[in-house]
N, C-alpha and C positions, 0 to 999 in steps of 0.2 A: 536400634539398628536392626533391620530385618535380615534374615538369612533365607536364601532360596537356592535351588539347584537347577541349573540350566544344562541342556544337552546340546553340544556342538560337535558335529562330525562323529556322532556316535559315542562321545565321551561326556561324562557328567562332570560339571564343575560347580562347586559350592561358591556362592557369591554373596556379598553383603551389599545392602542398599538402604536408603532411607525408608522409614516406614511409609507405606502408601505407594511406593515406587515399584513394588514387586511385579505387578502386571506389565508395567512399562519395560522393565529390564528383561522379563521373560519374552516379551514381544520383540525386543531388539535382538536377543539371542536367537530367537526363531528366525528372524530375518537374516541374520548372519549365517546361520546354519543352512538356510535356503540357498544363499549364494554359494556356499561350499558344495552343496548338492548339485546346483546348476553347473558349477565348474567341473565337478566329477563327471557329470553327464557329458559335458563337452570335450573333456580331455582324458577321461578315464582315470585309472588309479595312478597318480603321479606323485604320491606321497602326501601324508597328512600336513606336514609342515609347509610344503609348497602350496597346497590348497588353501591353507589358512593365510599365508602371505598374499596369495592372489586375491582372496576374498577381502582381506584388509585393504589392498590397493584399490579394489572396486569400491569399497566404502569411502576411501579417501577421494577417489575420483568423483563419486556422486556428491560428496560434501563440497569439493572444489567447484563443481558445476553449479551447485545451489548457491554457493557464496558469490559466484560471478553474477548469477541471476538476481540475487538480493541487491548486489551493488548497482546493477543496471536499474532495478526497480527504485532504489533509493535516489538515483540520479533523475529518473523520470518524475518521481514524486517531488523532488526539489524544483525541477523545471516547472511542474504543474503549479506548485505553490507560488513561484515567481510570476507565472502567467496570471494566476488568480489575483495576486497583489496588484499587478499592472492593470488588470481588468477592473478591479475595484477602484483604483485611482482614476482610471478613465471614466468610469461610471460616475464617480464623485464630481469630476470636472464637468461632465455632461449635465449633471443635475444642477451644478452651480450656473452653467451657461443658460440652461432652461429657466431657472429661477430668475436670472437677470432679464431674459427675454420676456417672461411673463410679467414681471414688474414693469418693464418698459412699456409693454402693450397695455397693461392696466392703467398706467399713467397717461398714455395717449388717449385711451378710451375715456378716462375721467376728464381730460382736457377737452375732448370733443363733446362730451356730454355737457360740460359747463358752458362751452361756446354755444351749443344748440339751445340750452336752457336760456341763456342771455338773449339769444336771437329771438326765441319764442316770446320772452317777456317784452322785448322791444317792440315786436309786432303787436302784442296785446295792448301795449300802452299807446300805440300809434293810432 
């Protein structure tokens, strides 16, 4: 387990994280600290605890919005998959119909060719 120190709102905090996650945790802490600084710029000095709570609520709000977007995207993906299955089924049916039509046309052509061949032989024998 790795140990790092992050700075949030001017205060240092010692944190533990999985090995290899140090940069990620430091980036998250820097992001959170940025929100606190943004809030301080917008509202002035309103107290460390209040700034931290407001930044936490901002993070929760962004998470909530992203969860809604993911849910919408999952619904759209499910719809797209259903449409793809329907399109593939339709294409398969079209291929079957085309195959039947080609087979029917081939049989008619063979029949016409046989009739023509018989007719030509009959003329030659006459």
